[in-house]
C-alpha positions as CSV (number, residue, x, y, z in Angstrom):
1,X,-16.8,7.3,-24.6
2,X,-13.6,8.2,-26.5
3,X,-11.4,9.8,-23.9
4,X,-9.2,11.6,-26.5
5,X,-8.8,12.1,-30.2
6,X,-6.3,13.5,-32.6
7,X,-2.6,12.5,-32.2
8,X,-1.5,12.5,-28.6
9,X,2.2,13.1,-28.7
10,X,3.1,10.3,-26.2
11,X,1.6,7.5,-28.2
12,X,3.4,8.7,-31.3
13,X,6.7,9.2,-29.5
14,X,6.7,5.9,-27.7
15,X,4.6,3.7,-30.1
16,X,1.7,1.7,-28.8
17,X,2.6,-1.2,-26.5
18,X,1.7,-4.5,-28.2
19,X,0.1,-6.2,-25.2
20,X,-3.1,-8.1,-25.7
21,X,-4.3,-10.3,-22.8
22,X,-8.1,-10.4,-22.3
23,X,-9.5,-12.5,-19.5
24,X,-10.7,-15.8,-20.9
25,X,-11.7,-17.7,-17.8
26,X,-12.9,-17.1,-14.3
27,X,-10.2,-15.8,-11.9
28,X,-9.7,-15.3,-8.2
29,X,-7.4,-12.8,-6.4
30,X,-7.4,-10.6,-3.4
31,X,-7.7,-7.2,-5.1
32,X,-8.9,-6.1,-8.5
33,X,-7.7,-2.7,-9.8
34,X,-9.8,-1.3,-12.6
35,X,-7.7,0.9,-14.9
36,X,-4.2,0.6,-16.5
37,X,-3.5,4.3,-16.7
38,X,-0.9,6.1,-14.5
39,X,-3.3,6.0,-11.5
40,X,-3.8,2.2,-11.8
41,X,-0.1,1.6,-12.4
42,X,1.0,3.6,-9.3
43,X,-1.7,1.8,-7.3
44,X,-0.4,-1.6,-8.5
45,X,3.1,-0.6,-7.6
46,X,2.2,0.1,-4.0
47,X,0.2,-3.1,-3.7
48,X,2.9,-5.3,-5.1
49,X,5.6,-3.7,-3.0
50,X,3.4,-4.4,0.1
51,X,3.1,-8.0,-1.0
52,X,-0.7,-7.8,-1.6
53,X,-2.1,-10.1,-4.3
54,X,-3.8,-8.2,-7.1
55,X,-4.7,-8.1,-10.8
56,X,-5.5,-5.2,-13.2
57,X,-8.2,-5.0,-15.8
58,X,-9.0,-2.5,-18.5
59,X,-11.3,-2.4,-21.4
60,X,-8.6,-0.8,-23.6
61,X,-4.9,-1.5,-24.3
62,X,-2.6,-0.5,-21.5
63,X,-2.6,3.2,-20.7
64,X,-4.5,4.3,-23.8
65,X,-7.2,6.2,-21.9
66,X,-6.6,9.6,-20.4
67,X,-2.9,8.9,-19.6
68,X,-2.0,8.8,-23.3
69,X,-3.2,12.3,-23.7
70,X,-1.9,13.8,-20.4
71,X,0.5,16.7,-20.6
72,X,1.9,15.4,-17.3
73,X,2.9,18.5,-15.4
74,X,3.9,17.6,-11.8
75,X,3.2,20.5,-9.4
76,X,2.4,20.9,-5.8
77,X,0.1,23.8,-6.8
78,X,-3.6,22.7,-7.2
79,X,-6.1,24.2,-9.7
80,X,-7.7,26.0,-6.7
81,X,-5.2,28.5,-5.2
82,X,-4.2,27.8,-1.6
83,X,-5.7,31.1,-0.3
84,X,-9.1,30.3,-1.9
85,X,-9.0,26.6,-0.9
86,X,-8.4,27.6,2.7
87,X,-11.8,29.5,2.6
88,X,-13.5,26.4,1.1
89,X,-12.2,23.6,3.3
90,X,-10.3,25.3,6.1
91,X,-6.7,26.4,6.2
92,X,-5.3,23.3,7.9
93,X,-6.9,21.0,5.4
94,X,-5.8,23.1,2.4
95,X,-2.2,23.2,3.6
96,X,-2.3,19.4,4.1
97,X,-3.4,19.0,0.5
98,X,-0.7,21.3,-0.9
99,X,2.1,19.6,1.2
100,X,0.9,16.2,0.2
101,X,1.2,17.2,-3.5
102,X,4.7,18.6,-2.9
103,X,5.8,15.3,-1.3
104,X,4.2,13.2,-4.0
105,X,6.5,14.7,-6.7
106,X,9.5,13.2,-4.8
107,X,7.6,10.0,-4.2
108,X,7.0,9.6,-7.9
109,X,10.6,10.2,-8.6
110,X,11.6,7.5,-6.1
111,X,9.1,5.0,-7.6
112,X,10.7,5.4,-11.1
113,X,14.2,5.2,-9.7
114,X,13.5,2.1,-7.7
115,X,12.0,0.3,-10.6
116,X,14.3,1.5,-13.3
117,X,11.4,2.8,-15.3
118,X,12.7,5.6,-17.7
119,X,9.7,7.9,-18.0
120,X,11.3,11.2,-18.9
121,X,11.0,12.5,-15.3
122,X,12.7,15.9,-15.2
123,X,12.9,18.4,-12.4
124,X,11.9,21.9,-13.7
125,X,10.7,25.1,-12.0
126,X,7.1,26.2,-12.3
127,X,5.9,29.8,-13.0
128,X,2.3,30.8,-12.2
129,X,1.6,34.3,-13.6
130,X,-1.2,36.9,-13.3
131,X,-3.2,36.8,-16.5
132,X,-4.5,40.3,-16.0
133,X,-3.7,43.3,-13.7
134,X,-6.8,42.4,-11.8
135,X,-5.3,39.1,-10.9
136,X,-2.1,40.6,-9.4
137,X,-3.9,40.9,-6.0
138,X,-4.7,37.1,-6.1
139,X,-1.1,36.3,-6.9
140,X,0.2,38.4,-4.0
141,X,-2.4,36.9,-1.6
142,X,-1.3,33.4,-2.7
143,X,2.3,34.3,-2.2
144,X,1.7,35.4,1.4
145,X,-0.3,32.3,2.2
146,X,2.4,30.0,0.8
147,X,5.1,31.8,2.6
148,X,3.1,31.6,5.8
149,X,3.2,27.8,5.6
150,X,6.8,27.5,4.4
151,X,5.9,26.2,0.9
152,X,8.6,26.8,-1.8
153,X,7.7,30.1,-3.6
154,X,9.2,33.3,-4.9
155,X,7.4,36.4,-6.1
156,X,8.7,37.8,-9.4
157,X,7.7,41.1,-10.9
158,X,6.6,41.5,-14.6
159,X,10.0,42.9,-15.7
160,X,11.9,40.2,-13.8
161,X,9.9,37.5,-15.5
162,X,10.6,39.1,-18.9
163,X,14.4,39.3,-18.2
164,X,14.7,35.8,-16.7
165,X,12.4,33.8,-19.0
166,X,11.9,36.0,-22.1
167,X,8.2,35.9,-21.2
168,X,5.9,38.8,-21.7
169,X,3.1,38.6,-19.1
170,X,0.6,41.2,-17.9
171,X,1.6,41.1,-14.2
172,X,3.7,39.4,-11.6
173,X,4.0,35.7,-11.0
174,X,5.0,33.0,-8.5
175,X,8.0,30.8,-9.1
176,X,8.7,27.5,-7.3
177,X,11.7,25.2,-7.9
178,X,9.9,22.0,-6.8
179,X,8.1,20.9,-9.9
180,X,8.7,18.3,-12.5
181,X,7.4,16.9,-15.8
182,X,7.0,13.3,-17.0
183,X,5.8,11.0,-19.7
184,X,2.7,9.5,-18.1
185,X,2.3,6.9,-20.9
186,X,5.8,5.5,-20.4
187,X,5.5,5.6,-16.7
188,X,2.3,3.6,-16.7
189,X,3.3,1.0,-19.2
190,X,6.8,0.7,-17.6
191,X,5.5,0.2,-14.1
192,X,3.0,-2.5,-15.2
193,X,5.6,-4.4,-17.3
194,X,8.0,-4.2,-14.4
195,X,5.5,-5.9,-12.0
196,X,4.4,-8.4,-14.6
197,X,8.0,-9.6,-14.8
198,X,9.0,-9.2,-11.1
199,X,5.8,-10.2,-9.4
200,X,3.8,-12.2,-11.9
201,X,1.2,-9.5,-12.0
202,X,-1.8,-10.4,-14.2
203,X,-3.0,-7.6,-16.4
204,X,-6.1,-8.3,-18.4
205,X,-6.6,-5.9,-21.2
206,X,-9.6,-5.6,-23.5
207,X,-11.7,-6.7,-20.6
208,X,-14.6,-4.4,-19.7
209,X,-16.5,-4.5,-16.4
210,X,-20.1,-5.2,-16.8
211,X,-20.9,-5.2,-13.1
212,X,-19.4,-5.4,-9.6
213,X,-21.6,-7.5,-7.4
214,X,-21.0,-7.2,-3.7
215,X,-20.9,-10.6,-1.9
216,X,-20.2,-11.6,1.7
217,X,-16.5,-10.9,2.2
218,X,-15.9,-9.2,-1.1
219,X,-17.0,-8.7,-4.7
220,X,-17.5,-10.6,-7.9
221,X,-16.5,-8.6,-10.9
222,X,-18.4,-9.7,-13.9
223,X,-16.8,-8.9,-17.3
224,X,-18.3,-8.1,-20.6
225,X,-17.0,-11.4,-21.8
226,X,-19.1,-13.3,-19.3
227,X,-16.3,-14.2,-17.0
228,X,-16.1,-13.6,-13.3
229,X,-13.3,-12.4,-11.0
230,X,-13.8,-13.2,-7.3
231,X,-12.0,-10.9,-5.0
232,X,-11.9,-9.3,-1.5
233,X,-11.6,-5.7,-2.6
234,X,-12.1,-3.6,-5.7
235,X,-10.1,-0.4,-6.4
236,X,-11.5,1.8,-9.1
237,X,-8.8,3.8,-10.8
238,X,-10.7,4.6,-14.0
239,X,-10.8,8.4,-13.9
240,X,-14.2,10.0,-14.8
241,X,-15.3,6.6,-16.2
242,X,-15.6,5.5,-12.5
243,X,-18.9,7.3,-12.5
244,X,-20.7,4.0,-13.3
245,X,-19.5,2.6,-10.0
246,X,-20.5,5.6,-7.9
247,X,-23.9,6.1,-6.3
248,X,-24.0,9.8,-7.4
249,X,-22.2,12.2,-9.6
250,X,-19.3,13.9,-7.9
251,X,-17.3,15.5,-10.7
252,X,-17.8,17.8,-13.7
253,X,-16.6,16.7,-17.1
254,X,-14.5,19.0,-19.2
255,X,-12.9,19.0,-22.7
256,X,-9.4,20.2,-23.0
257,X,-7.0,20.8,-26.0
258,X,-3.3,20.4,-26.5
259,X,-0.7,20.7,-29.2
260,X,3.0,20.0,-29.6
261,X,5.4,21.9,-31.8
262,X,8.1,20.9,-34.2
263,X,11.5,20.6,-32.5
264,X,12.9,24.0,-31.6
265,X,16.6,25.0,-31.4
266,X,17.5,24.7,-27.7
267,X,18.9,28.2,-27.7
268,X,15.5,29.6,-28.6
269,X,13.7,28.0,-25.7
270,X,13.2,30.0,-22.5
271,X,15.8,29.5,-19.7
272,X,15.3,26.6,-17.3
273,X,12.4,25.2,-19.4
274,X,10.1,26.0,-16.5
275,X,6.4,24.9,-16.5
276,X,4.2,27.9,-17.2
277,X,0.5,28.4,-16.3
278,X,-1.7,31.3,-15.4
279,X,-4.5,32.6,-13.2
280,X,-7.2,32.7,-15.9
281,X,-10.0,30.1,-15.8
282,X,-9.6,28.1,-18.0
283,X,-5.9,28.5,-17.9
284,X,-3.1,28.2,-20.5
285,X,-0.3,25.8,-19.6
286,X,3.0,25.2,-21.3
287,X,5.9,22.8,-21.0
288,X,8.8,21.5,-23.1
289,X,9.8,17.9,-23.9
290,X,13.1,16.0,-23.9
291,X,13.3,16.6,-27.7
292,X,13.1,20.4,-27.4
293,X,9.4,20.5,-28.5
294,X,6.9,22.7,-26.8
295,X,3.5,21.5,-25.5
296,X,0.7,24.1,-25.1
297,X,-2.6,23.2,-23.6
298,X,-5.8,24.7,-22.4
299,X,-8.9,26.3,-23.9
300,X,-11.1,24.0,-21.8
301,X,-14.8,23.7,-22.5
302,X,-17.5,22.6,-20.1
303,X,-18.8,19.7,-22.1
304,X,-17.6,16.2,-22.8
305,X,-19.5,15.0,-26.0
306,X,-16.7,13.6,-28.2
307,X,-18.2,14.8,-31.5
308,X,-18.7,18.4,-30.2
309,X,-15.2,18.3,-28.6
310,X,-13.5,17.1,-31.7
311,X,-15.2,19.6,-34.0
312,X,-13.5,22.5,-32.2
313,X,-10.0,21.1,-32.5
314,X,-8.8,23.1,-35.5
315,X,-10.2,26.3,-34.0
316,X,-8.5,25.6,-30.6
317,X,-5.2,25.0,-32.3
318,X,-5.3,28.5,-33.8
319,X,-6.2,30.1,-30.5
320,X,-3.5,28.2,-28.5
321,X,-0.9,29.1,-31.1
322,X,-1.9,32.8,-30.9
323,X,-1.7,32.8,-27.1
324,X,1.7,31.2,-27.2
325,X,3.1,33.7,-29.7
326,X,1.8,36.6,-27.6
327,X,3.8,35.3,-24.7
328,X,6.9,34.3,-26.7
329,X,6.9,36.4,-29.9
330,X,10.5,35.5,-30.7
331,X,10.2,31.7,-30.5
332,X,9.3,30.0,-33.9
333,X,6.3,27.9,-33.2
334,X,4.7,25.5,-35.6
335,X,2.2,22.8,-34.5
336,X,3.2,19.3,-35.5
337,X,0.4,17.4,-33.9
338,X,-2.6,18.2,-31.7
339,X,-5.2,16.4,-29.7
340,X,-8.2,16.9,-27.4
341,X,-9.5,14.9,-24.5
342,X,-11.9,14.7,-21.6
343,X,-11.0,15.0,-17.9
344,X,-12.9,15.6,-14.6
345,X,-12.8,18.4,-12.1
346,X,-14.3,18.9,-8.6
347,X,-15.5,22.1,-7.0
348,X,-12.7,22.2,-4.4
349,X,-10.0,21.1,-6.8
350,X,-9.3,18.0,-4.8
351,X,-9.4,14.3,-5.7
352,X,-11.7,11.6,-4.2
353,X,-9.7,8.9,-2.5
354,X,-11.0,6.1,-0.3
355,X,-14.3,4.3,0.1
356,X,-17.8,5.6,-0.5
357,X,-19.6,5.8,2.9
358,X,-21.1,2.4,3.6
359,X,-19.0,0.5,1.1
360,X,-15.9,-0.7,2.9
361,X,-14.6,-3.0,0.2
362,X,-14.7,-0.8,-2.9
363,X,-12.0,1.9,-3.0
364,X,-11.9,4.8,-5.4
365,X,-8.6,6.4,-6.5
366,X,-9.8,9.3,-8.6
367,X,-7.2,12.0,-9.1
368,X,-9.4,14.6,-10.7
369,X,-8.2,18.0,-11.9
370,X,-4.9,19.3,-13.2
371,X,-2.9,17.5,-10.5
372,X,-4.1,14.1,-11.6
373,X,-0.7,12.3,-11.4
374,X,0.4,13.7,-8.0
375,X,-3.1,12.9,-6.7
376,X,-2.7,9.4,-8.1
377,X,0.5,8.9,-6.1
378,X,-1.2,10.1,-2.9
379,X,-4.2,7.9,-3.5
380,X,-2.1,4.8,-4.1
381,X,-0.3,5.3,-0.7
382,X,-3.5,6.1,1.2
383,X,-5.4,3.0,-0.1
384,X,-2.5,0.6,0.2
385,X,-2.1,1.7,3.8
386,X,-5.8,1.2,4.5
387,X,-5.7,-2.3,3.1
388,X,-2.9,-3.1,5.6
389,X,-5.0,-1.7,8.5
390,X,-3.0,1.5,8.7
391,X,-4.4,5.0,8.9
392,X,-3.2,8.1,6.8
393,X,-3.9,11.6,8.1
394,X,-4.4,12.7,4.5
395,X,-7.5,10.6,4.2
396,X,-9.7,13.2,5.9
397,X,-8.8,15.8,3.3
398,X,-9.3,13.7,0.2
399,X,-12.1,11.4,1.4
400,X,-15.8,11.2,0.4
401,X,-17.0,12.5,3.7
402,X,-16.6,16.1,2.4
403,X,-19.1,15.7,-0.4
404,X,-22.0,17.2,1.6
405,X,-19.8,19.5,3.7
406,X,-18.0,21.2,0.8
407,X,-20.6,20.7,-1.9
408,X,-18.2,18.9,-4.2
């Protein structure tokens, strides 16, 4: 399946990485990571830093799946509000998930700093506003829950939001100062190139997986080219395409739309360039880029067929432009490029990280939902620790054991 279409801004901005290295012989290693997107790249970084022998395979060029189309907002907030998640999975587990996402933003920053990978990481605030007067109650309940657990948050009234950010919203909103934005394509390609050079990492592109055959003490990964990779462990970091390796469906597929504007005069942008999103479902989300462009995304549809998804692109561009101009009537906005893509969601808003019950040597690092990148960092840490015989208390929140319990 085509994961995206149109013109994803990041691929145009950075240009495609000219790396072509398909597997052309049988190979042996300790760990095979499937997927070269940001999830696979962060996973590889943790493995290499721990001295674990691994390789990466992908049926595409490096990071040209979902990562190329990601709008890459880094927030500790999850698609399901904390106050509602607490009702679904218990308050302690929900708070653990939110705190883990908060910590992961700093962890991603440290990874990029330690490797010298310039991926446009920028600390910016995040504003979550009530889409309707009816949602004001939800925003206030969410504020009280976050304050109770000492998560960074401030409650802003409608007029205060207008005065501070030139933003015309229907109701109040929550502001947090602990968010960031990134270029996921540059991060993924940069991290993989870093470890190719530093650790001799083997990255096999244009190498699809035909089958993973479980053997005594590990797996044999059979590729579409007829070659075999013998390994002790397999880590699937292939987003919703991981479904072929799972015994049952655990996610819902959704189509989403995004567009990027012409460069805007810096003085016409809203102060602090905060990330903006709302309570509506599906929600609108907005960010800026380093070149003073504006990215607007949303208008999700609950289907994943590429032809049906792509046919709506022009209509969705008009809708997203109209929504932006309603919020910021004074900012001149003209779309320069637009794209659409497919991503996965879960009922409780959380990723699936770890092994499927009964399969101890195949790990899944699946950062579903709007927090895919922060979830990817968490998943990389949890799985790497597990491979070293270490436990991580976050495992119980993000693991597969909750499938039956929470109905995900």
